[in-house]
N, C-alpha and C positions, 0 to 999 in steps of 0.2 A: 333731288334732281341735280347733279353737279352744275357749275358754271358753264364748262366745255359742251357740255350735252345741251343744255339751254343756247348757247351762242350756236350751236351748229343747228339747232332747230328753227333758229333767227335766221340764219344764213340762209335754210332750204327756204324758207318762206320767203325771202326777196326774190331767189332765184324762181319758185312757182310765180310770182308776180311779173314775171316778164313772158308767159305764156295766156292765151285764152282761155275759157273753160273747156275749150273744145281739146287744149292740149297742145295747138299748134302755138308755135311762137309769136308774140305779139310784134309782129314787123315795126307799128307804128311806135309803139314805144320804146323797140330797140333803136330805132332812126332818131326819135326825141331823146333819148339819154346817150346817144352817140355810143352805145355799146358795140359798133360794126368796126373793120379793120384786121382784125385778128382772128386766128381759125376758133370757132368754138361749136364743138358737138352739141346742138341745144338739144339733142334726142337724150342723152346721156349725164347732161350739167348735174352737177351736186357737191354739194359740201360732204367730204369723208372725213374730215379729220380735224380736231382743234387740240393744238399746244396749251399748256398750261398759262405761256407766256401771252394767249390769246391768240396764235399765230392760227388762221384759217384754210385748210388747204380744199381748193375746189378743184376738182377732177372734171376732166374734159374740155378744155380750154388751153389753148396757146400760154407759154408761161409769159408772153410779152402782149397778153389781152389786158393790157394795162387800165384802160376805160373800165371794163367790167370789173378791176379789181378795185378803182376807185369809186366806182357806185355803189357796190357792196360796202366796202367801209364806211361810205358816206352815210346810206339807209341804216348800217349798224350803229352808226353816232347817234344818229336821230332816236335811236330805240337806247340810248344809253352807255353803248358798248364800244371802246376804244379796241380795235382790232385790225391786225395787217393780213391782207388778203394774197396768198399766193396760189395763181393757178399753175396746173399741170396736167398733162396726157395720163 
């Protein structure tokens, strides 16, 4: 498996961790992690592409969703990956 594919899977795991088992957004976690303020389509949020320089593209969030970008970067760093997250519609 390529490193890009592994990074994509890990980012999507982090995104899924923001949801409850019933598929609804975990609002308590969103508030705790301060992931509010920018528009996010929580229904379709996902990593769609990773470039070779480990730039991660997360679809269905405002490009100014900086707190979400930083959260994913921080969580990926804990897993040993240094990535740059870009959110886009």
